[in-house]
C-alpha positions in Angstrom: 0.0 0.1 -0.1 2.8 2.3 0.7 4.2 2.0 -2.9 0.8 2.4 -4.2 0.1 5.6 -2.2 3.7 6.8 -3.3 2.5 6.3 -7.0 -0.7 8.2 -6.4 1.1 11.1 -4.8 3.3 11.4 -7.7 0.3 11.4 -10.1 -1.6 13.9 -7.9 1.5 16.2 -8.5 1.5 15.3 -12.1 -2.1 16.4 -12.7 -1.0 19.9 -11.9 1.2 20.0 -15.1 -1.4 21.2 -17.3 -4.1 24.0 -17.2 -7.5 22.4 -16.7 -10.5 23.7 -18.2 -13.5 25.2 -16.0 -16.4 23.0 -14.6 -19.5 23.2 -12.5 -19.1 24.4 -9.0 -21.6 21.8 -7.7 -19.9 18.3 -7.6 -21.7 15.0 -8.3 -20.7 14.2 -4.7 -22.6 16.8 -2.9 -25.5 14.6 -2.0 -23.1 12.0 -0.5 -21.3 14.2 2.1 -21.7 12.2 5.4 -24.0 13.9 8.0 -21.6 13.3 10.7 -18.8 15.5 9.0 -17.2 17.8 11.6 -14.5 19.2 9.3 -14.7 19.4 5.5 -11.8 20.4 3.2 -12.4 21.6 -0.2 -9.1 21.8 -2.5 -9.3 23.5 -5.8 -6.8 21.4 -7.9 -7.6 23.2 -11.0 -6.3 26.6 -9.4 -3.3 24.8 -8.1 -2.5 23.6 -11.7 -2.9 27.0 -12.9 -0.7 28.6 -10.4 2.1 26.0 -10.1 3.2 26.9 -13.7 4.5 23.2 -14.3 4.8 23.8 -18.0 7.4 26.6 -17.7 9.3 24.6 -15.1 11.4 21.5 -15.5 9.5 19.5 -13.1 7.7 17.6 -15.8 10.9 16.4 -17.5 12.4 15.4 -14.0 9.3 13.4 -13.2 9.4 11.5 -16.6 13.1 10.8 -15.9 12.4 9.7 -12.3 9.9 7.2 -13.6 12.6 5.5 -15.8 14.6 4.9 -12.5 11.6 3.5 -10.7 11.8 -0.3 -10.2 8.8 -0.9 -12.2 7.8 -3.0 -15.2 7.9 -1.5 -18.7 4.2 -1.5 -18.8 4.0 0.3 -15.5 6.4 3.0 -16.6 4.4 3.4 -19.9 1.2 4.1 -17.9 2.9 6.5 -15.5 4.5 8.5 -18.4 1.2 8.4 -20.1 -0.6 10.2 -17.1 2.4 12.6 -16.5 1.9 13.5 -20.3 -1.8 13.8 -19.9 -3.4 13.8 -16.4 -6.7 13.0 -18.0 -5.4 9.6 -18.6 -5.7 9.0 -14.7 -9.5 8.9 -15.2 -10.1 11.2 -12.2 -11.5 14.8 -13.0 -9.7 17.1 -11.1 -11.1 20.0 -12.7 -13.6 19.4 -9.9 -12.6 20.3 -6.5 -11.7 17.4 -4.1 -13.3 17.3 -0.9 -12.3 15.6 2.4 -14.8 15.0 5.2 -13.7 14.1 8.9 -16.2 12.3 11.0 -17.3 13.7 14.2 -17.4 10.2 15.8 -13.9 10.8 17.2 -12.6 7.5 15.4 -10.3 9.3 13.1 -12.6 8.1 10.1 -12.3 10.3 7.0 -13.6 10.2 3.5 -12.1 12.0 0.3 -14.4 12.5 -2.6 -13.5 13.1 -6.2 -15.4 13.2 -9.5 -14.5 10.6 -12.1 -13.7 11.3 -15.7 -13.1 7.7 -16.9 -13.4 4.7 -14.5 -11.8 2.4 -17.1 -8.7 4.6 -17.3 -8.3 4.5 -13.5 -8.6 0.8 -13.4 -6.0 0.5 -16.2 -3.7 2.9 -14.1 -4.1 1.0 -10.8 -3.6 -2.4 -12.2 -0.5 -1.4 -14.2 1.1 0.8 -11.6 -0.4 -0.5 -8.2 1.5 -3.0 -5.8 -1.3 -4.4 -4.0 -3.0 -6.6 -6.6 -5.6 -5.8 -9.2 -8.8 -3.7 -8.9 -11.8 -5.8 -7.7 -15.4 -5.3 -8.7 -18.7 -5.9 -7.1 -22.2 -5.1 -8.8 -20.7 -2.0 -10.6 -18.5 -0.8 -8.0 -14.5 -1.0 -8.5 -12.5 -1.0 -5.4 -9.1 -1.8 -3.7 -9.0 -2.4 -0.1 -5.8 -2.7 2.1 -5.5 -2.5 5.9 -8.5 -0.4 6.6 -8.3 1.9 3.6 -10.8 1.4 0.8 -10.4 3.1 -2.6 -13.9 2.8 -4.4 -15.5 4.2 -7.5 -18.2 4.0 -10.0 -18.7 5.9 -13.2 -19.6 9.1 -11.2 -17.6 9.3 -8.1 -14.5 8.1 -6.4 -14.2 8.1 -2.6 -11.4 6.8 -0.4 -12.6 6.0 3.3 -10.4 5.1 6.4 -12.1 2.9 8.8 -11.5 0.1 11.0 -13.6 -2.4 9.3 -13.6 -5.6 7.3 -13.2 -5.4 3.5 -17.0 -6.9 3.2 -18.5 -4.3 5.3 -16.4 -1.4 3.9 -17.5 -2.3 0.4 -21.0 -2.6 1.5 -21.0 0.9 3.0 -19.4 2.2 -0.3 -22.0 0.7 -2.1 -24.6 2.6 -0.1 -22.7 5.8 -0.1 -21.9 6.0 -3.7 -25.4 4.7 -4.8 -27.0 7.4 -3.0 -28.8 5.2 -0.5 -27.6 7.4 2.4 -29.2 10.8 1.4 -27.1 13.7 2.7 -29.1 16.4 4.7 -25.8 18.3 5.6 -25.4 19.2 1.8 -28.6 21.2 2.0 -27.1 23.4 4.8 -26.0 27.0 4.0 -22.7 26.4 5.6 -21.9 23.7 3.2 -23.3 25.5 0.3 -20.9 28.4 1.0 -18.2 25.9 1.2 -18.8 24.2 -2.1 -19.5 27.7 -3.7 -16.2 29.1 -2.5 -13.6 30.1 -5.3 -10.5 29.9 -3.0 -7.7 27.7 -3.6 -8.5 25.6 -0.3 -11.6 26.1 2.0 -12.0 24.7 5.3 -15.4 24.3 7.1 -15.3 23.4 10.9 -18.9 22.6 12.0 -20.2 22.6 15.4 -20.4 19.1 15.5 -16.6 18.9 16.0 -17.3 19.8 19.5 -19.5 16.5 19.9 -16.2 14.6 19.4 -15.6 12.7 22.7 -12.3 14.2 23.7 -13.3 17.8 23.1 -16.8 17.2 24.6 -15.6 16.0 27.9 -13.1 19.0 28.1 -15.5 21.7 27.0 -17.9 20.3 29.6 -15.4 21.9 32.3 -15.8 25.3 30.9 -19.5 26.7 30.9 -20.7 28.8 28.0 -22.6 32.0 28.3 -26.3 31.6 28.8 -27.9 30.7 25.5 -24.8 29.7 23.5 -24.2 26.3 22.0 -21.1 25.6 20.1 -23.1 23.3 17.9 -24.8 26.4 16.6 -21.5 27.9 15.4 -19.5 26.9 12.3 -16.1 28.5 11.1 -15.4 28.9 7.4 -11.7 29.6 6.2 -11.3 30.4 2.7 -7.7 30.9 1.2 -7.1 33.0 -1.8 -3.8 32.8 -3.6 -2.6 35.8 -5.5 0.4 36.7 -7.1 2.7 37.7 -4.3 0.5 36.9 -1.6 -1.9 34.6 0.2 -5.3 36.1 1.7 -7.2 33.8 4.4 -10.5 34.9 5.5 -12.3 33.5 8.5 -16.1 33.7 9.0 -18.1 32.8 11.9 -21.2 31.3 10.7 -24.5 31.0 12.7 -28.2 31.0 12.4 -28.6 31.4 16.2 -29.9 34.7 17.6 -28.0 34.1 20.7 -24.7 33.9 18.8 -25.6 36.9 16.7 -26.3 39.0 19.7 -23.1 37.8 21.5 -20.9 38.7 18.3 -22.7 42.1 18.0 -22.0 42.7 21.8 -18.4 41.9 21.7 -17.9 44.0 18.5 -19.2 47.1 20.7 -16.2 46.5 23.0 -13.8 47.4 20.0 -14.1 50.8 18.2 -12.4 51.9 15.1 -8.8 52.5 15.5 -7.7 56.2 15.4 -4.5 58.1 14.7 -3.6 58.1 18.4 -0.4 56.3 19.3 0.4 55.0 15.9 3.6 57.0 15.6 5.2 54.9 18.3 4.9 51.7 16.1 7.5 51.1 13.3 6.3 49.4 9.9 9.6 47.6 10.1 8.8 45.9 13.2 5.7 44.0 14.8 2.6 45.9 16.2 -0.8 45.1 17.7 -3.3 47.7 17.8 -7.0 48.1 19.0 -9.3 50.9 20.3 -10.7 49.6 23.4 -13.7 50.6 26.0 -12.1 49.2 29.2 -15.2 49.8 31.3 -17.5 48.1 28.9 -14.8 45.2 28.6 -14.9 44.6 32.4 -18.9 44.8 32.6 -19.1 42.4 29.7 -16.5 40.0 31.1 -16.9 39.8 34.8 -20.2 37.8 34.9 -19.2 35.6 32.0 -19.3 32.2 33.4 -16.5 31.1 30.9 -14.3 33.8 32.7 -15.3 32.7 36.0 -14.3 29.2 35.3 -11.1 30.2 33.8 -9.9 32.2 36.8 -11.3 29.7 39.3 -11.2 30.2 43.1 -7.3 30.0 44.1 -6.1 31.7 47.1 -5.7 35.6 46.4 -7.3 35.0 42.8 -10.2 37.4 43.7 -7.8 40.2 44.7 -5.8 39.7 41.5 -9.1 39.8 39.4 -10.2 42.9 41.1 -6.8 44.6 40.6 -7.0 43.6 36.6 -10.6 45.0 36.5 -9.7 48.2 38.0 -6.6 48.5 35.7 -8.6 47.5 32.5 -11.3 50.0 33.5 -8.9 53.1 33.0 -8.4 51.9 29.3 -10.3 54.3 27.0 -8.9 54.4 23.6 -6.2 53.1 21.4 -3.7 50.6 22.6 -0.5 49.9 20.8 1.8 46.9 21.5 4.9 47.0 19.5 8.4 45.6 18.8 10.4 48.1 16.8 13.8 46.6 16.8 15.3 43.0 17.6 19.1 43.4 17.4 20.1 40.6 19.9 23.7 40.6 18.8 24.0 44.3 20.1 21.6 44.0 22.9 19.4 46.5 21.1 15.6 45.9 21.7 13.2 48.5 21.1 9.7 47.8 22.1 6.7 49.4 23.9 3.1 49.2 25.1 1.3 52.5 24.7 -2.3 52.9 26.0 -4.8 55.8 26.2 -6.0 55.7 29.8 -8.2 57.9 32.0 -5.5 58.0 35.0 -2.0 56.7 35.8 -3.0 53.5 37.5 -1.4 51.3 34.8 2.0 53.3 35.0 1.8 53.2 38.9 1.6 49.5 39.0 4.2 48.9 36.3 6.9 51.2 37.7 8.1 49.2 40.6 8.0 46.0 38.4 9.5 47.3 35.2 11.1 50.5 35.9 14.5 49.1 35.9 14.3 47.5 32.2 12.0 50.1 30.5 10.8 53.7 30.9 7.4 53.6 32.6 5.1 56.8 32.8 1.9 58.5 32.2 1.5 61.7 30.1 -1.4 63.4 28.3 -3.6 60.5 29.1 -1.2 58.0 27.6 0.2 55.2 29.7 3.4 53.9 28.4 6.1 51.1 29.2 8.9 51.7 26.6 12.2 50.0 25.8 13.8 52.8 23.9 17.4 54.5 23.5 15.4 57.7 22.8 15.7 60.3 25.5 11.9 61.0 25.1 9.9 57.6 25.3 6.9 59.5 23.5 9.3 60.2 20.5 7.7 59.0 17.3 9.8 56.4 15.4 11.5 56.8 12.0 9.0 54.9 9.8 5.6 54.9 11.8 2.3 53.8 10.9 -0.3 56.2 9.9 -4.2 56.0 9.9 -4.3 54.9 6.4 -2.2 51.8 7.0 -4.4 50.4 9.8 -7.6 48.5 9.3 -10.6 46.9 11.3 -11.4 46.8 15.0 -8.1 44.8 15.7 -4.9 45.0 13.7 -1.6 42.9 13.9 1.3 43.5 11.6 4.6 41.8 11.2 7.5 42.7 8.9 9.6 39.5 8.7 12.9 41.7 8.2 12.6 42.1 12.2 14.0 38.5 12.4 17.0 39.0 10.0 19.3 39.6 12.8 18.3 36.6 14.7 20.0 34.2 12.1 23.6 35.0 13.4 22.3 34.2 17.0 20.8 30.8 16.1 22.2 28.0 18.1 22.2 25.6 15.2 22.8 25.7 11.4 19.3 24.3 11.1 17.8 27.2 12.9 19.7 29.8 11.1 18.6 28.2 7.6 14.9 28.2 8.9 15.1 31.9 10.0 16.8 32.8 6.5 14.1 30.9 4.7 11.4 32.6 6.4 13.0 36.0 5.9 13.9 35.5 2.3 10.4 34.0 1.4 7.9 36.4 3.3 7.8 40.0 3.3 5.1 40.8 5.8 1.9 39.8 7.3 -1.3 41.5 8.7 -4.3 40.2 10.5 -7.4 42.4 10.6 -10.6 41.7 12.5 -13.3 43.4 10.6 -16.3 42.9 12.8 -19.3 40.6 12.5 -17.1 37.7 13.3 -15.0 38.3 10.1 -11.2 38.2 10.2 -8.8 38.5 7.2 -5.3 37.5 7.3 -2.8 38.5 4.4 0.6 37.2 4.0 2.8 38.9 1.5 5.9 37.3 -0.3 9.1 38.8 -1.3 8.4 37.7 -4.7 5.5 40.0 -5.6 5.4 38.8 -9.3 4.8 35.0 -8.5 2.1 32.9 -7.2 3.0 31.2 -3.9 2.7 27.7 -5.4 4.9 28.8 -8.4 7.6 29.8 -6.0 7.2 26.4 -4.1 7.4 24.6 -7.4 10.8 26.3 -8.3 12.0 25.3 -4.8 10.8 21.8 -5.3 12.5 21.7 -8.8 15.9 22.9 -7.4 15.8 19.9 -5.2 14.9 17.2 -7.7 17.7 15.3 -9.1 
């Protein structure tokens, strides 16, 4: 089975060689999605093929050469080369996105769906290139079973299932699944419809059923939820868009629950749009987190939350510490900026700070005896600050500051990866140094924005702005192929 999977992996990569034509967004397996699916993953192989740019790389030629070096029969090599030259010869229609479904039963069972293009061609390939015997057939179903993994297909749909079951029972279940005898109700949900209608290169849907998994359910039972909220009523949709020079990941909280909608709306009111205040202390060449917080509203919202009460517990002295935290948080009234502007470990030059709009000096008064020897702590013009800086004035603007036009949303996080360039020389091993260099040579910057309404957007920008991320990855793979 290992050799078989290795061959299949090679062919999945080979499918990306050619530009595939468009197809319907509603796959034939839509009505077969198991109702107990907790996590669904949609992969758009067509986009991957377009963005990898195989035809302009030398990966295809190297793969053909690699096949010659395989210890396979002449017939097997012929079949492999045929598929590499024309992926349609595999018989699986990867113009239609592939869908993986992870069960909520907690047994690790997973089902992967793909549409078929030509069942006879897939059978021919498996029989010629596989190592676990020939494809078997049973009442119109073709299948291959090995050690709890079943690959089964008919003329329309292919599925791969992992389950602790006998071959006979696994094949019987596949008959019912691919024959449409187990009509799916999950496919009629708005959440799954959004997943299947997404146009990202990869999309993930985490359903509330995930929290019904035995391990998670027992842990979550220890932490009570706010009144009226049930995790089963909440799904998370993560859509990944790949563009030239960047990857954009959008995360949406999906719910039909009025209680959840009200909770999200109430939480959003704790964060106001970020203003110009304090942005001048954070450098665009470093790392920064920014938000505009109504401290009193935050304390009022959190103090009676049962989840918060369960989190803090009843340890000795905890009530006093919580009361102090509530008092300090209540003074926050406006922008908060936490930043690292410089990280030069070799010269012991670390420049960082926390700047907060507050109604009084309580935060600075608390921090002074604790941090006054390592940082400049103070309160001026309704700004409390803890600053590690070589500047004489801790409220002096940095050289390349953020401006209002740079900041979006109700929460903003930014990281310029060049901040870590100096750390490579301090790495303890060559592997660590190589990893740091790889990160700083590949990624330019990243930002995470909470837009409100349960929607968050993360953008990762690459150093090579004129290439797709997968195109750059393919070049790296090609460079390491013999």
